[in-house]
C-alpha positions in Angstrom: 0.0 0.0 0.0 1.1 3.5 -0.5 1.8 5.8 2.4 -1.0 7.9 3.7 -1.3 11.5 2.2 -1.6 14.4 4.5 -4.2 17.2 4.9 -1.7 19.9 5.5 1.2 18.8 3.4 3.3 17.7 6.3 5.2 14.4 6.0 7.1 12.7 8.8 8.9 9.4 9.2 7.9 8.5 12.8 4.3 7.2 12.5 3.3 3.8 11.6 3.0 2.8 7.9 -0.4 2.2 6.3 0.4 -1.5 6.1 0.9 -1.5 9.9 -2.5 0.4 10.5 -4.3 -1.8 8.2 -3.1 -4.9 9.8 -4.5 -3.9 13.2 -7.9 -5.4 12.3 -9.2 -7.3 9.2 -11.5 -5.0 7.3 -14.1 -7.7 7.0 -14.5 -7.9 10.9 -16.4 -4.5 10.7 -19.8 -4.3 9.4 -21.0 -0.8 8.2 -22.4 1.4 11.1 -25.2 3.9 11.3 -23.6 6.3 13.6 -24.5 8.0 17.0 -25.5 11.3 18.2 -24.2 10.7 21.6 -27.5 9.9 23.3 -25.9 6.9 25.1 -23.6 9.1 27.1 -25.9 12.0 27.9 -27.8 13.4 31.0 -30.1 16.2 32.0 -28.9 19.4 33.6 -30.9 18.6 36.7 -29.1 15.2 37.1 -25.8 17.0 37.9 -26.8 18.4 41.3 -27.3 22.1 41.9 -23.7 23.1 42.4 -22.3 21.3 39.4 -25.2 22.4 37.4 -24.5 26.1 38.2 -20.9 25.6 37.2 -21.7 24.0 33.9 -24.1 26.8 33.0 -21.4 29.4 33.9 -18.8 27.6 31.9 -21.1 27.2 28.9 -21.8 30.8 29.1 -18.2 31.8 29.2 -17.3 29.5 26.2 -20.2 30.9 24.2 -19.2 34.5 25.0 -15.6 33.8 23.9 -16.9 32.2 20.8 -19.0 35.2 19.9 -16.1 37.6 20.3 -13.5 35.5 18.6 -15.4 34.3 15.5 -15.4 37.6 13.6 -11.7 38.2 14.6 -10.4 34.7 13.8 -8.2 36.0 11.2 -6.9 39.0 13.2 -4.2 37.2 15.2 -2.6 39.2 18.1 -4.8 42.2 17.3 -7.8 40.3 18.6 -6.2 39.6 22.0 -7.5 42.8 23.8 -11.1 41.9 22.9 -10.7 38.3 24.0 -9.0 39.2 27.1 -11.9 41.7 28.1 -14.5 39.0 27.4 -12.7 36.4 29.6 -12.4 38.9 32.5 -16.0 40.2 32.1 -17.2 36.6 32.3 -15.3 35.7 35.5 -12.6 33.5 33.9 -10.3 33.4 36.8 -13.0 32.8 39.5 -14.5 30.1 37.3 -11.3 28.0 37.0 -11.4 26.4 40.4 -15.1 25.6 40.2 -14.4 23.8 36.9 -11.6 21.9 38.5 -14.0 20.9 41.2 -16.7 19.6 38.9 -17.8 16.1 40.1 -15.5 16.2 43.1 -18.3 16.1 45.6 -20.1 13.2 44.1 -20.1 9.8 45.8 -18.8 7.4 43.1 -20.7 4.5 44.8 -24.1 6.2 44.5 -24.0 8.7 41.5 -25.1 7.5 38.1 -22.1 6.6 35.9 -23.6 8.7 33.2 -23.3 11.8 35.4 -19.6 11.0 35.9 -19.1 10.4 32.2 -20.8 13.6 31.2 -18.8 15.7 33.6 -15.6 14.0 32.6 -16.1 15.2 29.0 -17.4 18.7 30.0 -14.1 19.3 31.9 -12.1 17.4 29.3 -12.6 17.4 25.5 -10.9 20.7 24.2 -11.5 22.5 27.5 -8.0 22.1 29.0 -6.3 23.3 25.8 -8.9 26.3 25.6 -8.2 27.3 29.2 -4.5 27.2 28.7 -4.7 29.4 25.6 -6.9 32.0 27.4 -4.6 32.0 30.4 -1.7 32.9 28.0 -3.6 35.8 26.7 -4.4 37.0 30.3 -0.6 36.7 31.1 0.4 38.7 28.0 2.0 35.5 26.6 -0.2 35.1 23.5 1.1 33.8 20.3 0.0 34.5 16.8 -2.0 31.2 16.4 -3.8 31.4 19.8 -6.9 33.2 18.4 -7.5 30.6 15.8 -7.0 27.8 18.3 -9.4 29.5 20.7 -12.0 29.7 18.0 -11.7 26.0 17.2 -11.6 24.9 20.7 -14.8 27.1 21.7 -16.6 25.6 18.7 -15.8 22.1 19.6 -16.4 22.4 23.4 -19.7 24.1 23.1 -21.0 21.2 21.1 -19.4 18.7 23.4 -21.2 20.2 26.2 -24.5 20.2 24.5 -23.9 16.6 23.4 -23.4 15.5 27.1 -26.2 17.7 28.5 -28.8 18.1 25.7 -31.3 20.2 27.7 -28.8 22.8 28.8 -29.4 24.7 25.6 -32.4 23.1 23.9 -32.4 25.4 21.0 -28.7 24.9 20.3 -29.1 21.1 20.6 -32.1 21.2 18.2 -30.0 23.2 15.7 -27.2 20.6 16.0 -29.6 17.8 15.1 -30.6 19.4 11.7 -29.2 17.5 8.7 -25.9 19.0 7.8 -23.0 16.9 6.2 -19.6 17.2 7.9 -16.7 16.2 5.8 -13.1 15.2 6.6 -12.0 18.8 5.9 -13.0 19.5 9.5 -10.4 17.2 10.6 -7.7 19.6 9.6 -7.9 21.0 13.2 -6.0 18.0 14.3 -2.8 19.3 12.8 -1.1 21.9 15.0 2.4 22.5 16.2 1.2 23.2 19.7 -1.6 21.3 21.4 -1.9 21.8 25.2 -3.4 19.4 27.9 -2.7 19.8 31.6 0.9 20.5 31.9 1.8 18.7 28.6 2.0 20.0 25.1 2.4 18.1 21.8 2.6 18.5 18.1 -0.3 16.9 16.4 0.1 15.3 12.9 -2.9 14.4 10.9 -2.8 11.9 8.0 -5.9 11.5 6.1 -6.6 10.0 2.7 -10.4 10.1 2.6 -12.6 12.5 1.0 -16.2 12.3 2.1 -18.8 12.9 4.9 -18.2 11.6 8.3 -21.4 12.7 10.0 -24.9 13.8 9.1 -25.4 16.5 11.7 -23.4 18.5 14.3 -24.3 16.2 17.1 -23.0 13.2 15.4 -19.7 15.1 14.8 -19.7 16.1 18.4 -19.9 12.5 19.4 -16.9 11.8 17.1 -15.1 14.7 18.8 -15.7 13.2 22.2 -13.9 10.0 21.1 -11.1 11.7 19.4 -10.4 14.3 22.1 -10.3 11.5 24.8 -7.7 9.6 22.7 -5.7 12.6 21.7 -5.6 14.1 25.3 -4.3 10.6 26.6 -1.6 10.4 23.9 -0.5 14.0 24.5 -0.1 13.2 28.2 2.1 10.2 27.6 4.1 10.8 24.4 7.8 10.6 25.0 8.8 12.8 22.0 6.1 15.5 22.1 4.2 14.2 19.1 0.8 12.6 18.5 -0.3 11.1 15.3 -4.0 10.8 14.0 -4.4 8.6 11.0 -7.7 8.4 9.2 -8.4 6.0 6.3 -11.2 4.0 4.7 -11.2 0.3 5.3 -13.1 -0.6 2.1 -13.5 1.0 -1.3 -17.4 1.2 -1.2 -19.3 4.6 -1.3 -20.6 3.7 2.1 -17.6 2.7 4.0 -16.1 2.9 7.5 -13.1 5.0 8.7 -10.3 3.6 10.9 -9.1 6.3 13.3 -5.7 5.5 14.9 -4.2 7.7 17.5 -0.5 7.0 18.1 2.3 8.1 20.4 5.7 7.0 21.1 6.4 5.2 24.4 9.6 4.3 26.2 10.7 1.0 27.8 9.5 2.2 31.1 6.1 2.8 29.8 6.1 -0.4 28.0 7.0 -2.3 31.1 4.2 -0.7 33.2 1.7 -1.4 30.3 2.7 -5.1 30.1 2.7 -5.4 33.9 -0.8 -3.9 34.2 -2.5 -5.3 31.2 -0.4 -8.2 29.9 -1.2 -8.9 26.3 -4.7 -7.4 26.5 -4.2 -3.8 25.9 -7.7 -3.3 24.6 -8.9 -3.8 28.2 -8.3 -0.1 28.7 -11.6 0.6 26.9 -13.5 -1.4 29.8 -12.9 1.7 32.1 -11.2 1.8 35.5 -7.7 1.5 34.2 -5.8 4.8 34.7 -2.4 6.3 35.4 -3.5 9.4 37.2 -6.9 10.1 35.6 -10.4 8.8 36.3 -10.4 5.8 33.9 -13.6 7.1 32.4 -12.4 8.6 29.1 -11.7 5.4 27.2 -14.9 3.8 28.5 -16.8 6.9 27.0 -15.1 6.0 23.6 -16.3 2.5 23.9 -19.9 3.5 24.7 -20.1 5.7 21.7 -18.5 3.4 19.2 -20.7 0.5 20.4 -23.8 2.7 20.1 -22.8 3.9 16.6 -22.5 0.2 15.5 -25.5 -1.1 17.4 -23.2 -3.7 19.1 -24.7 -5.9 21.8 -21.7 -5.5 24.2 -18.4 -4.1 24.7 -16.9 -7.6 24.6 -18.2 -7.9 21.0 -16.7 -4.6 20.1 -13.3 -5.5 21.5 -13.2 -9.1 20.1 -14.0 -8.0 16.6 -11.8 -5.0 16.7 -14.3 -2.1 16.4 -11.9 -0.4 18.8 -8.7 -1.4 20.5 -5.1 -0.7 21.5 -1.8 -2.3 20.7 1.9 -1.5 20.8 3.5 -1.6 17.4 7.3 -1.1 17.4 7.7 1.8 19.8 4.2 3.3 19.2 1.1 2.9 21.3 -1.7 2.8 18.9 -5.4 3.2 20.0 -8.0 2.9 17.2 -11.7 2.9 16.6 -14.0 2.8 13.6 -16.6 5.4 12.4 -19.1 5.1 9.5 -18.7 7.4 6.5 -19.7 8.1 2.9 -17.4 9.0 0.0 -18.0 12.3 -2.0 -19.6 11.3 -5.2 -19.6 13.5 -8.4 
C-alpha cells in the first residue's frame, strides 16, 4: 500500500505505515455502522446536582461569550487579544477555573449515576484544557499568533461537546445541532497543529488522512466523534515521549458507504512499555473497559467504547473488542489506539 497522504502537506517518518495500521484489524471484521449522536452518554442538567449544574451553566456561558467575540476576529491574530481578554475577564474567567476543577469532586462514586460522571468528565475534558491554557496565556500577556484561531476552534468544539453531554442545557442549540448537515473530513484539519496543550503537557499533532467524504450527518454526530477523538488525543499527549501525537484516518473498504479507521499514536519508552505489560499483559484493549488509569479517572476510554458500540449497534463491549471495532496495541515503539466510524465518500 502507498503511504497515507496528508491534509496539511506535512510528511514525517515517525508514524506507523499504512500497512501496519491496516493490519490492526481485518476490514471484514467491521460491518457498516449507522452512527451515533451521543445519546448513550448524555444526562439532564438537573441530574448534575445544583452546584455542578450552576458551574456547567457558567462555563457554557463563558465559552459561548468567547466564541461570539473570537469568531469575527479569527483572522486578526494578536490584534484580537484585547477583545478576547476583556471578554474572559468580564465573564469571570479566573474565578470560574477552580469551580471547573471541582466539577464532580463532591459526588459519591458509589451512588451517583455513571452517566453523570461520564458527562462531567467530557465537559471538563474534551478541548477545554487546551482552551483554558490558551486563554490563560492571553491574560498573562504571553499570547502567540495562532492562539486566536485555536481558541475559535476549541470554543466551537467544546460548546457542542457540552450540548452533546447535556442536551437540555441549551435546547435550541441542541435542536439546531440535530438538523441534517453533512460534515466532511475537511473539518479534521484542526487535528494538525504544532502546539496542542493539555494539563502541563504540550504536543505536536500530525494528521494523516486520505479520505474525501462525509463523516457525520449532523453537528451532534460530529460532536460524538469529537468526544472520542479528544479523549484519545488528550491521553496520547499526556504520555508521548517525543512530544508528538499522530492521528491517521483511512477508509477500510472501497465502497461509497464505508467505514473509517481512526488511529491515534504516540511514542512510548521502555519504562512505559513495562508498566503497560505489567498492568494489562497482552490485552491492551482492556483499557476501553474503564477503570484503568495512570492518574486520571479511567472514564475517558470507556466513553469512547460506549459511543462506538452505540454507533454500530453492538450488543456488548466484549463484542466490540473481540471484533476490533476499537482497541489498543503496541506496534514497534508506538502505542496505537483505534476505533471505527461510518462514513460516505463524496460522489460527483
